[in-house]
C-alpha positions as CSV (number, residue, x, y, z in Angstrom):
1,M,101.6,104.2,110.4
2,R,99.0,106.1,108.4
3,I,98.3,107.1,104.7
4,A,99.8,110.5,104.1
5,E,99.2,111.0,100.4
6,I,97.3,109.5,97.4
7,R,98.3,110.2,93.8
8,L,96.0,109.3,90.9
9,T,97.4,109.4,87.4
10,P,95.0,108.7,84.5
11,V,96.8,107.2,81.5
12,A,95.9,106.2,77.9
13,I,97.5,103.2,76.3
14,P,97.4,102.2,72.6
15,D,94.8,99.6,71.7
16,K,94.0,97.6,68.6
17,P,90.7,97.7,66.6
18,L,89.3,94.6,68.3
19,L,85.7,93.7,67.6
20,N,82.9,92.7,69.9
21,C,79.1,92.7,69.8
22,K,79.0,96.4,70.7
23,G,81.4,97.7,68.1
24,V,85.2,98.1,68.0
25,H,87.9,99.2,70.5
26,Q,89.0,102.8,70.1
27,P,92.7,103.6,69.5
28,Y,93.3,104.1,73.2
29,A,92.3,102.3,76.4
30,L,92.1,104.2,79.7
31,R,93.5,103.2,83.0
32,T,94.2,105.0,86.3
33,I,97.5,104.4,88.2
34,I,97.2,104.7,91.9
35,E,100.0,105.6,94.3
36,V,99.4,105.5,98.1
37,V,102.2,106.9,100.2
38,C,102.4,106.3,104.0
39,D,103.9,108.7,106.5
40,D,107.0,106.6,106.7
41,G,107.5,106.8,102.9
42,T,106.2,103.3,102.1
43,L,104.6,103.3,98.6
44,G,101.8,101.0,97.4
45,L,100.7,100.7,93.8
46,G,97.3,100.0,92.2
47,E,95.6,100.2,88.8
48,S,92.0,100.6,88.0
49,Y,89.6,101.8,85.3
50,G,90.2,105.2,83.6
51,S,86.6,106.0,82.6
52,S,85.2,109.3,83.7
53,K,82.8,107.9,86.4
54,A,85.5,105.6,87.9
55,L,88.1,108.4,87.9
56,A,85.6,110.8,89.5
57,G,84.8,108.2,92.2
58,L,88.5,107.6,92.9
59,R,89.2,111.3,93.1
60,K,86.2,111.9,95.5
61,A,87.1,109.0,97.8
62,A,90.9,109.6,98.0
63,P,90.9,112.5,100.5
64,A,88.8,110.5,102.9
65,L,91.5,107.8,103.1
66,V,94.3,110.1,104.3
67,G,95.1,109.1,107.9
68,L,93.9,105.5,107.4
69,D,95.9,102.6,108.8
70,P,96.9,100.6,105.7
71,F,96.0,97.3,107.5
72,H,92.4,98.5,108.3
73,L,90.7,97.3,105.2
74,H,87.2,97.1,106.7
75,E,87.6,100.8,107.5
76,L,88.7,101.4,103.9
77,H,85.4,100.1,102.7
78,A,83.5,102.1,105.3
79,R,85.2,105.3,104.3
80,V,84.6,104.7,100.6
81,L,80.9,104.1,101.3
82,A,80.7,107.4,103.3
83,A,82.6,109.3,100.6
84,L,80.3,108.0,97.8
85,P,76.8,108.0,99.3
86,E,75.1,108.1,95.9
87,G,77.0,105.0,94.7
88,G,75.8,104.1,91.3
89,G,77.5,102.3,88.4
90,I,80.7,103.2,86.5
91,N,80.1,102.0,83.0
92,A,79.1,104.1,80.0
93,K,75.7,103.6,78.3
94,S,77.3,101.6,75.6
95,A,78.3,98.9,78.0
96,V,76.4,95.6,78.4
97,A,76.8,95.2,82.1
98,D,77.6,97.6,85.0
99,H,79.7,97.6,88.1
100,R,79.0,99.3,91.5
101,L,81.2,102.3,91.9
102,T,81.8,101.6,95.6
103,D,83.1,98.1,94.9
104,V,85.3,99.4,92.1
105,V,86.8,102.2,94.3
106,T,87.2,99.9,97.3
107,S,89.1,97.4,95.2
108,A,91.2,100.1,93.5
109,F,92.6,101.3,96.9
110,E,92.7,97.8,98.6
111,V,95.4,96.7,96.1
112,P,98.0,99.4,97.0
113,L,97.2,99.0,100.7
114,M,97.9,95.3,100.5
115,D,101.0,96.1,98.5
116,I,102.1,98.3,101.4
117,Q,101.3,95.5,103.9
118,G,103.4,93.1,101.9
119,K,106.3,95.5,101.8
120,L,106.1,96.2,105.6
121,L,106.0,92.5,106.4
122,G,108.6,91.5,103.7
123,R,106.1,89.0,102.2
124,P,104.6,88.6,98.7
125,L,101.0,89.6,98.4
126,Y,99.8,86.0,97.9
127,D,101.0,85.2,101.4
128,L,98.5,87.8,102.7
129,L,95.8,85.8,100.8
130,G,96.6,82.5,102.4
131,G,99.7,81.5,100.6
132,K,100.3,80.3,97.1
133,V,99.0,76.9,96.0
134,R,100.6,77.1,92.5
135,D,104.0,78.5,91.4
136,R,102.7,79.5,88.0
137,V,99.3,80.7,86.9
138,P,97.9,79.6,83.4
139,F,96.5,82.2,81.1
140,A,94.4,81.8,77.9
141,A,95.1,83.5,74.6
142,Y,92.4,86.1,74.1
143,L,91.4,86.0,70.4
144,F,89.5,88.8,68.7
145,Y,88.2,89.4,65.2
146,K,89.7,92.7,64.2
147,F,90.0,95.3,61.6
148,A,93.3,95.8,59.8
149,G,94.0,99.1,61.5
150,H,92.5,102.2,63.1
151,I,90.8,105.0,61.1
152,G,93.5,106.9,59.1
153,E,96.3,104.5,60.1
154,A,98.1,101.7,58.2
155,P,97.4,98.1,59.1
156,D,98.9,97.1,62.4
157,E,101.2,94.1,62.8
158,W,98.2,91.7,63.3
159,G,96.4,92.8,60.2
160,E,92.7,92.0,59.5
161,V,91.1,89.0,61.1
162,M,87.6,88.6,59.8
163,T,87.4,84.9,58.7
164,P,87.7,81.5,60.4
165,Q,91.0,80.8,58.7
166,A,92.5,84.2,59.7
167,M,91.5,83.5,63.3
168,V,93.3,80.2,63.2
169,E,96.4,82.1,62.1
170,E,96.0,84.6,64.9
171,A,95.8,81.8,67.3
172,R,98.9,80.1,65.9
173,R,100.8,83.4,66.4
174,F,99.6,83.8,70.0
175,V,100.5,80.2,70.9
176,G,103.9,80.6,69.1
177,L,104.7,83.9,70.9
178,Y,103.4,83.1,74.4
179,G,102.9,79.4,74.6
180,F,99.2,79.7,75.7
181,G,97.6,76.3,76.4
182,S,94.0,77.6,76.3
183,L,92.2,79.7,73.7
184,K,89.3,82.1,74.1
185,L,87.4,83.8,71.3
186,K,85.5,87.1,71.6
187,G,82.4,86.2,69.7
188,G,79.1,87.8,68.7
189,V,80.8,89.6,65.8
190,L,80.3,87.4,62.7
191,E,77.1,85.5,61.8
192,P,76.7,82.4,63.9
193,A,77.6,79.9,61.2
194,L,81.0,81.5,60.8
195,E,81.7,81.6,64.5
196,I,80.8,77.9,64.7
197,E,83.1,77.2,61.8
198,T,85.8,79.3,63.6
199,M,85.6,77.2,66.7
200,R,85.7,73.9,64.8
201,R,88.7,75.1,62.8
202,L,90.4,76.0,66.0
203,R,89.7,72.6,67.4
204,E,91.2,71.0,64.3
205,A,94.3,73.2,64.6
206,F,94.7,72.8,68.3
207,P,93.2,69.4,69.2
208,S,94.4,69.4,72.9
209,H,93.8,73.1,73.7
210,P,90.7,73.9,75.9
211,L,88.5,76.3,73.8
212,R,85.9,78.8,74.9
213,I,83.8,81.6,73.2
214,D,82.3,84.7,74.7
215,P,79.7,86.7,72.7
216,N,78.9,89.1,75.6
217,G,75.2,88.4,75.3
218,G,75.2,88.9,71.6
219,W,72.9,86.0,70.8
220,T,69.2,85.3,71.2
221,V,68.2,82.3,73.3
222,E,67.4,80.4,70.1
223,T,70.7,81.2,68.5
224,A,72.6,80.4,71.7
225,I,71.0,77.0,72.0
226,H,71.8,76.2,68.4
227,I,75.4,77.2,68.8
228,A,75.8,75.4,72.1
229,R,74.5,72.2,70.7
230,S,76.6,72.6,67.6
231,L,79.8,72.9,69.7
232,E,79.1,70.3,72.4
233,G,82.4,68.3,72.6
234,V,84.3,71.2,71.2
235,L,84.1,73.9,73.9
236,E,85.4,73.7,77.5
237,Y,82.7,76.3,78.3
238,L,80.4,78.9,76.8
239,E,80.5,82.3,78.3
240,D,77.6,84.7,78.5
241,P,75.8,83.7,75.3
242,V,72.7,85.7,76.3
243,I,71.7,88.5,78.5
244,G,69.7,88.0,81.7
245,M,69.5,85.3,84.4
246,D,66.4,83.7,83.0
247,A,67.7,83.6,79.5
248,M,71.0,82.0,80.7
249,A,69.0,79.4,82.6
250,E,67.0,78.5,79.5
251,V,70.1,78.0,77.5
252,A,71.8,76.1,80.3
253,A,68.8,73.7,80.5
254,A,69.1,73.0,76.7
255,T,72.8,72.0,76.5
256,S,75.4,69.9,78.2
257,L,78.0,72.7,77.8
258,P,78.8,74.5,81.0
259,L,77.8,78.2,81.0
260,A,80.2,80.8,82.5
261,T,79.5,84.4,83.3
262,N,81.0,87.7,84.2
263,M,77.8,89.6,83.2
264,I,74.9,88.1,85.2
265,V,76.8,87.3,88.4
266,L,78.8,90.5,89.2
267,Q,78.3,90.7,93.0
268,F,77.7,88.3,95.9
269,D,73.9,88.9,96.2
270,Q,73.4,87.5,92.6
271,I,75.0,84.1,93.3
272,A,72.1,82.5,95.0
273,E,69.6,83.3,92.2
274,A,72.0,81.9,89.6
275,V,72.4,78.7,91.6
276,R,68.6,78.3,92.2
277,K,67.9,78.8,88.5
278,G,70.8,76.7,87.3
279,A,71.9,79.6,85.1
280,V,75.7,79.1,85.3
281,R,78.3,76.6,86.3
282,I,81.4,78.9,86.2
283,V,81.8,82.4,87.6
284,L,84.6,84.7,86.4
285,S,86.1,86.7,89.2
286,D,87.7,90.1,88.7
287,H,89.1,92.0,91.7
288,H,88.3,95.3,90.1
289,Y,84.6,95.0,90.5
290,W,84.1,92.2,93.0
291,G,85.4,94.4,95.8
292,G,89.1,93.6,95.9
293,L,91.7,90.8,96.2
294,R,90.3,89.4,99.4
295,A,86.8,89.4,98.0
296,S,88.0,87.5,95.0
297,T,89.3,84.7,97.3
298,H,86.0,84.8,99.2
299,L,84.1,84.4,95.9
300,A,86.2,81.4,95.1
301,K,85.3,79.8,98.4
302,V,81.6,80.4,97.9
303,C,81.8,78.9,94.5
304,E,83.6,75.9,95.9
305,T,80.9,75.4,98.5
306,L,78.2,75.6,95.8
307,G,79.9,73.4,93.3
308,L,80.7,76.2,90.8
309,G,83.9,76.5,88.8
310,V,86.1,79.6,88.9
311,S,87.9,81.5,86.2
312,M,89.1,85.1,85.9
313,H,87.9,87.9,83.7
314,S,90.0,90.6,82.1
315,N,89.8,93.9,80.2
316,S,92.5,96.0,78.7
317,H,95.1,96.5,81.4
318,L,98.7,97.1,82.4
319,G,101.2,95.2,84.5
320,I,100.0,96.3,88.0
321,T,96.7,94.7,87.3
322,L,98.3,91.6,85.8
323,A,100.5,91.3,88.9
324,A,97.5,91.6,91.2
325,M,95.5,89.0,89.1
326,T,98.5,86.6,89.3
327,H,98.8,86.9,93.1
328,V,95.1,86.2,93.5
329,A,95.2,83.3,91.1
330,A,98.3,81.8,92.8
331,A,96.4,81.8,96.1
332,T,93.1,80.4,94.9
333,P,93.0,76.6,95.3
334,N,89.9,76.0,93.2
335,L,90.8,78.2,90.2
336,S,89.5,75.7,87.7
337,Y,90.4,77.3,84.4
338,A,93.1,79.4,82.7
339,C,92.7,83.1,83.4
340,D,91.7,85.7,80.7
341,T,94.1,88.5,79.9
342,H,94.2,91.3,77.3
343,Y,97.8,91.9,78.2
344,P,99.5,90.7,75.0
345,W,97.3,93.1,73.0
346,T,98.6,96.0,75.0
347,G,102.3,95.6,74.3
348,V,103.4,98.5,76.6
349,D,103.7,99.0,80.3
350,I,104.4,101.5,83.1
351,I,106.2,99.0,85.3
352,E,110.0,98.8,85.8
353,G,111.6,96.4,83.4
354,G,108.9,96.6,80.8
355,P,106.0,94.1,80.2
356,L,105.8,90.9,82.2
357,A,106.8,87.8,80.1
358,F,104.6,84.7,79.8
359,D,106.4,81.3,79.7
360,R,104.4,78.5,78.1
361,G,101.3,80.5,78.7
362,T,101.9,80.9,82.4
363,L,103.1,83.6,84.7
364,A,104.7,83.4,88.1
365,P,103.8,86.1,90.7
366,P,106.5,88.8,90.5
367,P,109.2,88.2,93.1
368,G,109.6,90.5,96.1
369,P,107.3,91.8,98.8
370,G,103.8,93.1,98.0
371,L,102.9,93.1,94.4
372,G,106.6,92.8,93.4
373,V,106.4,95.5,90.7
374,G,107.6,99.2,90.7
375,L,106.9,102.2,88.5
376,D,108.8,103.3,85.5
377,R,108.2,107.0,85.9
378,A,109.3,108.0,82.5
379,R,106.7,105.6,80.9
380,L,104.1,106.7,83.4
381,A,104.6,110.3,82.3
382,E,104.5,109.3,78.7
383,F,101.1,107.7,78.9
384,A,99.8,110.4,81.2
385,A,100.6,112.9,78.5
386,L,98.9,110.7,76.0
387,Y,95.8,110.7,78.1
388,D,95.8,114.5,78.0
389,T,96.0,114.7,74.2
390,C,94.3,111.6,72.9
391,G,90.8,113.0,73.0
392,V,89.2,109.9,74.7
393,S,87.6,110.1,78.1
394,E,85.1,107.3,77.9
395,R,85.1,104.0,76.2
396,D,82.5,103.9,73.4
397,D,82.9,100.9,71.1
398,T,79.7,101.7,69.3
399,A,80.5,105.3,68.4
400,Y,83.9,104.3,67.1
401,M,82.3,101.5,65.0
402,K,80.2,104.2,63.3
403,Q,83.3,105.8,62.0
404,F,84.0,102.5,60.1
405,D,80.4,101.9,59.2
406,P,78.1,104.9,59.5
407,G,75.0,102.7,59.2
408,Y,76.1,100.5,62.2
409,E,73.5,100.1,64.9
410,R,74.1,98.7,68.4
411,R,71.9,95.6,68.9
412,V,72.4,93.3,71.8
413,P,71.4,90.6,71.0
414,R,72.6,91.0,67.5
415,W,72.2,87.4,66.1
């Protein structure tokens, strides 16, 4: 059996005006849906980034994979490396961290190949990763400060969230709708005193929920130490308060709070330095840029060996990604914390049966062989058409923020 055809479909999906230290989300998030078809007709599905660099890399590598045995994942990586000799990163200049193109492209194609493997064997994908160790995977509510609506549009159903009390109400709604048992706040948006107050109010409103905050490196070392000390006993962990390995190590040495990262440890060759410097105690995995599903389980084993905790990172995504995340999490024994997910903010999907449903903040891997999800081709066509007309080809939170505030300047750190 060999790969006979690869179809790449870029899509745009509606997004909310969610704030972060770089600006605000544009009206549309971009993804690429991947279909790998074998010569016997078996179809594997994948989902990856939709930015211009990522999409160009996927398109350049795809022809080199025709003829590949879907079980030969080492050869997949070798063919991707040969097809993309220049490598490089995928992220726009407005991003805070970058991801290697070859890792992103390898992961993007590994998922549909493993979906094919599962279908051929009649086994769920988690069985290919060692078997599940939990029936349901816990996820955290991903809380954002936000504007009421996009430029030129009426307020959305969530409305404006720009104060500590409004954030508590947003959290109550998330917990009421989805049952999440952990809460994560995207920070670095409001002045530090207000974000400290937000976390304390969340603790009062949700006394038993683990809490975390992630300012994406939006704070100086001095600010981060002040906030960390102010929230000791409140937070489960503090994620990427500052930018840079040495800066993270300085903050880590000054607080008892565990520091987590998906910005300074992005690939395997960065783990040793982080451990030597005591910069982090928790690493957030993400199969999209760590090199795939198997690499994510390998990362978990390395972390277990080194005494590091493991959580899971997210960005705006659809159900194919969520299914893949859930299979990996189900097969990771030392997944220590609830996983991140933007999925409730998306509200739409291109998978059959519509969006996956959380139960008490958890999700079971979809039943059936492989990933366990199929394509709703009408919805795929709808969001592919939206990609063609939406006018967005690259994420740029800073440029969009300037439409709200012409005087806005991107500063990381900001506070």
